[in-house]
KOLGUDO-176345 format. One record per residue (C-alpha): residue number from 0; x, y, z. Coordinates in nm, 3 decimals, m for minus. Example, Ala and Ser with C-alpha at 12.3 -4.5 7.8 and 13.67 -1.06 7.14 Angstrom:
(0,(1.230,m0.450,0.780)) (1,(1.367,m0.106,0.714)) 
This chain:
(0,(m1.275,m3.892,0.309)) (1,(m1.315,m3.720,m0.032)) (2,(m1.023,m3.746,m0.262)) (3,(m0.885,m3.413,m0.360)) (4,(m0.953,m3.232,m0.706)) (5,(m0.900,m2.894,m0.871)) (6,(m1.139,m2.674,m0.714)) (7,(m1.139,m2.436,m0.997)) (8,(m1.182,m2.683,m1.264)) (9,(m1.468,m2.826,m1.072)) (10,(m1.620,m2.473,m1.015)) (11,(m1.585,m2.409,m1.380)) (12,(m1.784,m2.710,m1.444)) (13,(m2.062,m2.671,m1.219)) (14,(m2.066,m2.272,m1.197)) (15,(m1.923,m2.157,m1.515)) (16,(m2.121,m1.850,m1.508)) (17,(m2.133,m1.789,m1.138)) (18,(m1.913,m1.491,m1.006)) (19,(m1.575,m1.613,m0.872)) (20,(m1.408,m1.275,m0.810)) (21,(m1.551,m0.931,m0.745)) (22,(m1.341,m0.611,m0.700)) (23,(m1.406,m0.225,m0.792)) (24,(m1.209,m0.279,m1.097)) (25,(m1.315,m0.618,m1.226)) (26,(m1.569,m0.887,m1.209)) (27,(m1.487,m1.253,m1.325)) (28,(m1.704,m1.548,m1.369)) (29,(m1.537,m1.902,m1.290)) (30,(m1.534,m1.963,m1.667)) (31,(m1.356,m1.619,m1.712)) (32,(m1.126,m1.692,m1.423)) (33,(m1.026,m2.024,m1.570)) (34,(m0.954,m1.867,m1.908)) (35,(m0.742,m1.599,m1.760)) (36,(m0.540,m1.872,m1.584)) (37,(m0.498,m2.070,m1.913)) (38,(m0.384,m1.761,m2.070)) (39,(m0.123,m1.704,m1.798)) (40,(0.003,m2.062,m1.833)) (41,(0.120,m1.992,m2.192)) (42,(0.318,m1.674,m2.066)) (43,(0.468,m1.872,m1.765)) (44,(0.601,m2.110,m2.008)) (45,(0.765,m1.821,m2.233)) (46,(0.934,m1.679,m1.913)) (47,(1.080,m2.026,m1.850)) (48,(0.869,m2.106,m1.543)) (49,(0.830,m2.478,m1.496)) (50,(0.617,m2.689,m1.276)) (51,(0.778,m2.716,m0.949)) (52,(0.958,m2.378,m0.988)) (53,(0.923,m2.140,m0.681)) (54,(0.783,m1.796,m0.757)) (55,(0.726,m1.512,m0.531)) (56,(0.463,m1.233,m0.548)) (57,(0.508,m0.897,m0.386)) (58,(0.176,m0.701,m0.414)) (59,(m0.117,m0.578,m0.194)) (60,(m0.444,m0.768,m0.245)) (61,(m0.567,m0.728,m0.593)) (62,(m0.782,m0.910,m0.851)) (63,(m0.465,m0.968,m1.051)) (64,(m0.266,m1.112,m0.772)) (65,(m0.527,m1.365,m0.704)) (66,(m0.552,m1.463,m1.067)) (67,(m0.176,m1.522,m1.085)) (68,(m0.163,m1.706,m0.764)) (69,(m0.437,m1.958,m0.866)) (70,(m0.282,m1.979,m1.227)) (71,(0.067,m2.065,m1.077)) (72,(m0.084,m2.336,m0.860)) (73,(m0.287,m2.491,m1.126)) (74,(0.025,m2.476,m1.341)) (75,(0.218,m2.679,m1.091)) (76,(0.439,m2.396,m0.952)) (77,(0.501,m2.313,m0.601)) (78,(0.375,m1.964,m0.516)) (79,(0.493,m1.754,m0.215)) (80,(0.295,m1.421,m0.158)) (81,(0.522,m1.210,0.047)) (82,(0.432,m0.955,0.355)) (83,(0.428,m0.623,0.191)) (84,(0.434,m0.471,0.523)) (85,(0.770,m0.597,0.592)) (86,(1.083,m0.374,0.566)) (87,(1.310,m0.429,0.264)) (88,(1.575,m0.615,0.453)) (89,(1.298,m0.862,0.585)) (90,(1.169,m0.900,0.223)) (91,(1.521,m0.966,0.107)) (92,(1.577,m1.239,0.371)) (93,(1.240,m1.402,0.266)) (94,(1.345,m1.406,m0.103)) (95,(1.686,m1.557,m0.013)) (96,(1.507,m1.838,0.182)) (97,(1.259,m1.926,m0.106)) (98,(1.500,m1.864,m0.385)) (99,(1.226,m1.788,m0.647)) (100,(1.288,m1.828,m1.029)) (101,(1.092,m1.500,m1.050)) (102,(0.917,m1.251,m0.864)) (103,(0.593,m1.071,m0.958)) (104,(0.549,m0.723,m0.818)) (105,(0.279,m0.473,m0.810)) (106,(0.431,m0.124,m0.922)) (107,(0.416,0.057,m0.598)) (108,(0.636,m0.230,m0.453)) (109,(0.918,m0.191,m0.696)) (110,(1.147,m0.010,m0.434)) (111,(1.115,m0.293,m0.202)) (112,(1.258,m0.548,m0.465)) (113,(1.577,m0.712,m0.375)) (114,(1.856,m0.593,m0.578)) (115,(1.939,m0.791,m0.890)) (116,(1.611,m0.989,m0.858)) (117,(1.442,m1.136,m1.188)) (118,(1.128,m0.941,m1.147)) (119,(0.811,m0.860,m1.364)) (120,(0.548,m0.605,m1.308)) (121,(0.199,m0.755,m1.267)) (122,(m0.005,m0.492,m1.416)) (123,(0.225,m0.501,m1.734)) (124,(0.221,m0.883,m1.732)) (125,(m0.162,m0.914,m1.725)) (126,(m0.198,m0.665,m1.994)) (127,(m0.007,m0.871,m2.219)) (128,(m0.201,m1.186,m2.173)) (129,(m0.172,m1.434,m2.441)) (130,(m0.524,m1.480,m2.642)) (131,(m0.489,m1.867,m2.641)) (132,(m0.762,m1.949,m2.386)) (133,(m0.721,m2.337,m2.349)) (134,(m0.867,m2.541,m2.103)) (135,(m0.690,m2.602,m1.783)) (136,(m0.650,m2.992,m1.765)) (137,(m0.746,m3.151,m1.423)) (138,(m0.452,m3.177,m1.198)) (139,(m0.321,m3.553,m1.124)) (140,(m0.361,m3.700,m0.798)) (141,(0.023,m3.687,m0.767)) (142,(0.027,m3.328,m0.808)) (143,(m0.205,m3.261,m0.514)) (144,(0.071,m3.384,m0.282)) (145,(0.354,m3.168,m0.419)) (146,(0.409,m2.814,m0.292)) (147,(0.176,m2.558,m0.418)) (148,(0.230,m2.271,m0.184)) (149,(0.488,m2.118,0.063)) (150,(0.345,m1.896,0.335)) (151,(0.553,m1.738,0.602)) (152,(0.451,m1.776,0.969)) (153,(0.367,m1.470,1.172)) (154,(0.681,m1.466,1.357)) (155,(0.504,m1.328,1.683)) (156,(0.739,m1.508,1.894)) (157,(1.037,m1.589,1.671)) (158,(1.181,m1.547,1.317)) (159,(0.929,m1.626,1.064)) (160,(0.953,m1.974,0.895)) (161,(0.847,m2.050,0.530)) (162,(0.572,m2.325,0.570)) (163,(0.530,m2.525,0.257)) (164,(0.179,m2.646,0.178)) (165,(0.038,m2.899,m0.089)) (166,(m0.281,m2.849,m0.283)) (167,(m0.412,m3.130,m0.079)) (168,(m0.365,m2.939,0.246)) (169,(m0.573,m2.625,0.099)) (170,(m0.846,m2.845,m0.024)) (171,(m0.907,m3.034,0.290)) (172,(m0.892,m2.698,0.477)) (173,(m1.178,m2.564,0.278)) (174,(m1.346,m2.905,0.286)) (175,(m1.344,m2.892,0.680)) (176,(m1.455,m2.543,0.691)) (177,(m1.751,m2.596,0.462)) (178,(m1.888,m2.836,0.707)) (179,(m1.903,m2.581,0.981)) (180,(m1.946,m2.238,0.780)) (181,(m2.125,m2.328,0.468)) (182,(m2.081,m2.122,0.150)) (183,(m2.307,m2.149,m0.138)) (184,(m2.276,m2.045,m0.504)) (185,(m2.480,m1.717,m0.409)) (186,(m2.236,m1.621,m0.119)) (187,(m1.963,m1.361,m0.100)) (188,(m1.677,m1.379,0.137)) (189,(m1.471,m1.032,0.190)) (190,(m1.083,m1.061,0.140)) (191,(m1.040,m0.868,0.462)) (192,(m0.693,m1.028,0.526)) (193,(m0.375,m1.028,0.311)) (194,(m0.307,m1.301,0.080)) (195,(0.027,m1.352,0.227)) (196,(m0.132,m1.459,0.539)) (197,(m0.289,m1.831,0.546)) (198,(m0.619,m1.690,0.673)) (199,(m0.658,m1.469,0.335)) (200,(m0.536,m1.729,0.101)) (201,(m0.772,m1.973,0.240)) (202,(m1.065,m1.773,0.163)) (203,(m1.020,m1.837,m0.194)) (204,(m1.012,m2.204,m0.182)) (205,(m1.345,m2.194,0.041)) (206,(m1.523,m1.985,m0.236)) (207,(m1.388,m2.200,m0.503)) (208,(m1.510,m2.523,m0.327)) (209,(m1.867,m2.400,m0.305)) (210,(m1.896,m2.177,m0.624)) (211,(m1.925,m1.864,m0.411)) (212,(m1.737,m1.526,m0.480)) (213,(m1.443,m1.393,m0.324)) (214,(m1.475,m1.014,m0.288)) (215,(m1.164,m0.780,m0.301)) (216,(m1.245,m0.474,m0.085)) (217,(m1.205,m0.128,m0.225)) (218,(m0.915,0.020,m0.017)) (219,(m1.073,0.361,0.020)) (220,(m1.384,0.213,0.182)) (221,(m1.410,0.090,0.535)) (222,(m1.491,m0.262,0.621)) (223,(m1.861,m0.152,0.676)) (224,(m1.894,0.033,0.351)) (225,(m1.750,m0.274,0.167)) (226,(m2.005,m0.512,0.350)) (227,(m2.304,m0.291,0.241)) (228,(m2.158,m0.207,m0.104)) (229,(m2.077,m0.565,m0.214)) (230,(m2.357,m0.757,m0.020)) (231,(m2.113,m0.949,0.187)) (232,(m2.225,m1.270,0.354)) (233,(m1.902,m1.402,0.520)) (234,(m1.603,m1.210,0.673)) (235,(m1.299,m1.291,0.861)) (236,(m1.186,m1.051,1.119)) (237,(m0.936,m1.038,1.428)) (238,(m1.080,m0.918,1.765)) (239,(m0.943,m0.567,1.744)) (240,(m1.123,m0.519,1.380)) (241,(m1.448,m0.649,1.550)) (242,(m1.399,m0.411,1.842)) (243,(m1.339,m0.110,1.631)) (244,(m1.632,m0.198,1.419)) (245,(m1.891,m0.217,1.702)) (246,(m1.764,0.118,1.813)) (247,(m1.897,0.285,1.487)) (248,(m2.255,0.387,1.450)) (249,(m2.494,0.174,1.257)) (250,(m2.247,m0.118,1.246)) (251,(m2.454,m0.372,1.397)) (252,(m2.730,m0.365,1.117)) (253,(m2.473,m0.398,0.868)) (254,(m2.289,m0.699,1.045)) (255,(m2.611,m0.867,1.110)) (256,(m2.670,m0.922,0.730)) (257,(m2.346,m1.145,0.722)) (258,(m2.416,m1.508,0.753)) (259,(m2.099,m1.576,0.934)) (260,(m1.819,m1.372,1.106)) (261,(m1.505,m1.576,1.161)) (262,(m1.284,m1.446,1.437)) (263,(m0.928,m1.569,1.480)) (264,(m0.583,m1.455,1.558)) (265,(m0.606,m1.387,1.914)) (266,(m0.811,m1.413,2.240)) (267,(m1.130,m1.234,2.254)) (268,(m1.212,m1.040,2.566)) (269,(m1.539,m1.126,2.757)) (270,(m1.667,m0.768,2.708)) (271,(m1.622,m0.793,2.336)) (272,(m1.826,m1.152,2.334)) (273,(m2.103,m1.014,2.557)) (274,(m2.126,m0.717,2.327)) (275,(m2.133,m0.912,2.020)) (276,(m2.369,m1.177,2.160)) (277,(m2.628,m0.897,2.263)) (278,(m2.635,m0.779,1.904)) (279,(m2.694,m1.108,1.800)) (280,(m2.393,m1.139,1.551)) (281,(m2.327,m1.478,1.362)) (282,(m1.982,m1.520,1.520)) (283,(m1.759,m1.816,1.496)) (284,(m1.447,m1.828,1.720)) (285,(m1.167,m2.003,1.582)) (286,(m0.807,m2.152,1.658)) (287,(m0.573,m2.212,1.363)) (288,(m0.216,m2.188,1.231)) (289,(m0.020,m2.138,0.923)) (290,(0.123,m2.517,0.959)) (291,(m0.228,m2.638,0.949)) (292,(m0.354,m2.443,0.639)) (293,(m0.571,m2.191,0.863)) (294,(m0.853,m2.330,1.099)) (295,(m0.798,m2.619,1.318)) (296,(m1.096,m2.579,1.539)) (297,(m1.411,m2.332,1.525)) (298,(m1.716,m2.285,1.709)) (299,(m2.054,m2.395,1.554)) (300,(m2.338,m2.150,1.425)) (301,(m2.541,m2.013,1.686)) (302,(m2.288,m2.076,1.958)) (303,(m2.357,m1.951,2.317)) (304,(m2.140,m1.719,2.510)) (305,(m1.972,m1.991,2.688)) (306,(m1.885,m2.183,2.389)) (307,(m1.747,m1.853,2.213)) (308,(m1.513,m1.830,2.506)) (309,(m1.343,m2.149,2.372)) (310,(m1.213,m2.212,2.019)) (311,(m1.464,m2.463,1.927)) (312,(m1.425,m2.827,1.821)) (313,(m1.192,m2.991,1.592)) (314,(m1.285,m2.965,1.211)) (315,(m1.271,m3.261,0.975)) (316,(m0.947,m3.311,0.817)) (317,(m0.761,m3.230,1.139)) (318,(m0.672,m3.415,1.458)) (319,(m0.571,m3.253,1.792)) (320,(m0.382,m3.416,2.084)) (321,(m0.324,m3.272,2.415)) (322,(m0.001,m3.395,2.591)) (323,(0.022,m3.459,2.966)) (324,(0.186,m3.117,2.995)) (325,(m0.107,m2.945,2.803)) (326,(0.089,m2.919,2.498)) (327,(m0.113,m2.892,2.167)) (328,(m0.025,m3.139,1.900)) (329,(m0.180,m3.155,1.573)) (330,(m0.183,m3.364,1.238)) (331,(m0.417,m3.472,0.961)) (332,(m0.480,m3.379,0.587)) (333,(m0.435,m3.019,0.649)) (334,(m0.088,m3.040,0.805)) (335,(0.166,m2.855,0.608)) (336,(0.465,m3.047,0.430)) (337,(0.719,m2.899,0.639)) (338,(0.935,m2.579,0.635)) (339,(1.170,m2.483,0.365)) (340,(1.537,m2.436,0.493)) (341,(1.838,m2.394,0.289)) (342,(1.642,m2.519,m0.023)) (343,(1.522,m2.849,0.145)) (344,(1.223,m2.956,0.330)) (345,(1.254,m2.981,0.712)) (346,(1.037,m3.187,0.869)) (347,(0.941,m3.093,1.225)) (348,(0.708,m3.368,1.320)) (349,(0.714,m3.644,1.581)) (350,(0.712,m4.013,1.502)) (351,(0.344,m4.011,1.503)) (352,(0.320,m3.734,1.259)) (353,(0.220,m3.469,1.484)) (354,(0.327,m3.110,1.453)) (355,(0.395,m2.965,1.820)) (356,(0.231,m2.626,1.803)) (357,(0.404,m2.458,2.096)) (358,(0.039,m2.354,2.224)) (359,(m0.084,m2.473,2.553)) (360,(m0.460,m2.578,2.599)) (361,(m0.709,m2.847,2.707)) (362,(m1.066,m2.959,2.563)) (363,(m1.343,m2.888,2.780)) (364,(m1.639,m3.140,2.878)) (365,(m1.812,m3.042,2.548)) (366,(m1.503,m3.117,2.346)) (367,(m1.426,m2.765,2.274)) (368,(m1.050,m2.662,2.265)) (369,(m0.947,m2.401,2.520)) (370,(m0.614,m2.228,2.426)) (371,(m0.446,m2.100,2.743)) (372,(m0.125,m1.968,2.573)) (373,(0.230,m2.010,2.420)) (374,(0.466,m2.245,2.594)) (375,(0.761,m2.007,2.470)) (376,(0.588,m1.691,2.629)) (377,(0.593,m1.849,2.961)) (378,(0.885,m1.715,3.197)) (379,(1.003,m1.796,3.556)) (380,(0.980,m1.499,3.814)) (381,(1.140,m1.597,4.170)) (382,(1.083,m1.958,4.103)) (383,(0.713,m1.927,3.982)) (384,(0.592,m1.990,3.627)) (385,(0.419,m1.684,3.477)) (386,(0.207,m1.749,3.161)) (387,(0.136,m1.388,3.010)) (388,(m0.177,m1.470,2.839)) (389,(m0.331,m1.542,3.182)) (390,(m0.244,m1.175,3.295)) (391,(m0.331,m1.032,2.965)) (392,(m0.697,m1.235,2.996)) (393,(m0.765,m1.066,3.338)) (394,(m0.657,m0.716,3.199)) (395,(m0.899,m0.723,2.914)) (396,(m1.182,m0.808,3.148)) (397,(m1.133,m0.488,3.320)) (398,(m1.360,m0.192,3.188)) (399,(m1.206,0.037,2.964)) (400,(m0.891,m0.197,2.859)) (401,(m0.910,m0.253,2.480)) (402,(m0.591,m0.462,2.453)) (403,(m0.313,m0.575,2.666)) (404,(0.015,m0.755,2.611)) (405,(0.251,m0.870,2.894)) (406,(0.629,m0.949,2.852)) (407,(0.919,m1.023,3.098)) (408,(1.188,m0.775,3.169)) (409,(1.494,m0.875,3.360)) (410,(1.505,m0.821,3.754)) (411,(1.803,m0.813,3.992)) (412,(1.630,m1.010,4.252)) (413,(1.355,m1.233,4.073)) (414,(1.534,m1.302,3.738)) (415,(1.249,m1.174,3.545)) (416,(0.919,m0.971,3.609)) (417,(0.616,m0.923,3.401)) (418,(0.519,m0.562,3.263)) (419,(0.216,m0.481,3.071)) (420,(0.126,m0.262,2.770)) (421,(m0.226,m0.141,2.781)) (422,(m0.437,0.011,2.511)) (423,(m0.734,0.222,2.644)) (424,(m1.088,0.301,2.539)) (425,(m1.128,0.647,2.686)) (426,(m0.943,0.759,3.010)) (427,(m0.663,0.524,3.133)) (428,(m0.678,0.392,3.506)) (429,(m0.394,0.475,3.736)) (430,(m0.141,0.192,3.795)) (431,(m0.265,0.152,4.167)) (432,(m0.617,0.094,4.053)) (433,(m0.520,m0.157,3.787)) (434,(m0.306,m0.345,4.036)) (435,(m0.579,m0.367,4.298)) (436,(m0.821,m0.480,4.041)) (437,(m0.591,m0.743,3.920)) (438,(m0.533,m0.857,4.290)) (439,(m0.900,m1.001,4.272)) (440,(m0.809,m1.233,3.989)) (441,(m0.435,m1.306,4.015)) (442,(m0.168,m1.410,4.256)) (443,(0.040,m1.112,4.394)) (444,(0.334,m1.231,4.213)) (445,(0.173,m1.225,3.864)) (446,(0.083,m0.861,3.873)) (447,(0.278,m0.651,3.647)) (448,(0.545,m0.413,3.799)) (449,(0.439,m0.135,3.561)) (450,(0.181,m0.060,3.289)) (451,(0.305,0.114,2.998)) (452,(0.114,0.310,2.731)) (453,(0.029,0.111,2.398)) (454,(0.286,0.209,2.133)) (455,(0.155,0.430,1.853)) (456,(0.290,0.227,1.588)) (457,(0.086,m0.073,1.683)) (458,(m0.234,m0.059,1.495)) (459,(m0.329,m0.422,1.560)) (460,(m0.408,m0.460,1.212)) (461,(m0.227,m0.809,1.191)) (462,(m0.344,m1.128,1.290)) (463,(m0.099,m1.161,1.559)) (464,(0.092,m0.940,1.781)) (465,(0.471,m0.904,1.742)) (466,(0.585,m0.997,2.113)) (467,(0.959,m0.942,2.020)) (468,(0.865,m0.573,1.944)) (469,(0.696,m0.534,2.284)) (470,(0.990,m0.701,2.463)) (471,(1.243,m0.468,2.290)) (472,(1.016,m0.167,2.410)) (473,(0.977,m0.295,2.748)) (474,(1.375,m0.328,2.770)) (475,(1.434,0.029,2.642)) (476,(1.515,0.243,2.949)) (477,(1.318,0.538,2.799)) (478,(1.016,0.290,2.808)) (479,(0.825,0.423,2.501)) 
């Protein structure tokens, strides 16, 4: 397989005048992006930042944030974008975990800064850029294997963990994606996901590899407005986003102008797939993880509905093994270095180098991966195993159900029983009607004891739903 190299250096050499970054405030060519990074390198030295130091960033997506991220990576530092949606105490815990030399923050994020932290405002720092625009030297092969970024896992079923990636991980992640979802120097990928998420950060490596542009959307505009305004060719979405988009008038003509719509993060309902297929949208369904630097598998272009019900085939640079118990194990060039714990790298791999994802699944006859659920979501009720994702899949197949989450609650007789939260499009069905519809698809012991309203505070804007939140809601006697 191709040896890694600095994607920015290569893009600057082959596409110096092509657009690297587009936002409402700024447009940078690859040559300009490279010069901005070089100027920042001089300022990093003045701040006492050395190659190998860890640096945190607390900022919503912006062109300044993207430049600083890649400047730090090219410099040899390890960058860790923080989840700006987290409360202050969780940000404090994340900062303690990575113990950064310095924190770069966007001005509106200042109240969330941990007390006593060494922090610098991004806007002020960028304004004071050095005028010494030296050329970025190519990264040595040894540097490609060193830590380049720390991205926290979603923590959908447990506490978020600090996953450490090398530049090599990001490089091969982009390379494998390019074989399935090609990007050219004339394409534009909308940054519709946060840079603190691996799915957002990975977009920049994909565009750098191909000489395409990454577009930072205008927050005041909708996704559809941004697609039309910036002539977007590629976009990453979660199922809930696509569902909302397809409810809007004139959405289909706008979305059809894209070359690729990459869906990830959660299961996609058959109704949504059918609607997207009928609209002839260029969809790719995928399975990925923070630990594998974003995509692991993805469906091919022009995939039929049966294939889109799967997560597609394994991409280059990744290996997937299914255990006898249907556990999904992964390894390859995109596999992360490990978790940062107590200042040291923890290596959660087996003897063969596989990472045990905690997901369950199998390969179909066409070698497409089918993910059936999370191992740690399964619970026992009256001696029977219950996989929440199986019930959720049955629920979202019911007309009018937009989303469903199933969790276990304590039960005096059976130990645990399932309850479901249901998000509706239009008028909700009665509990009796839902139960009757589910009886046609599920064993009786799998039918939830109750159907609860979807919490108002959950907007489904994240790639993954926080199951712990739903468990706490279900355990509350007030039940929402």
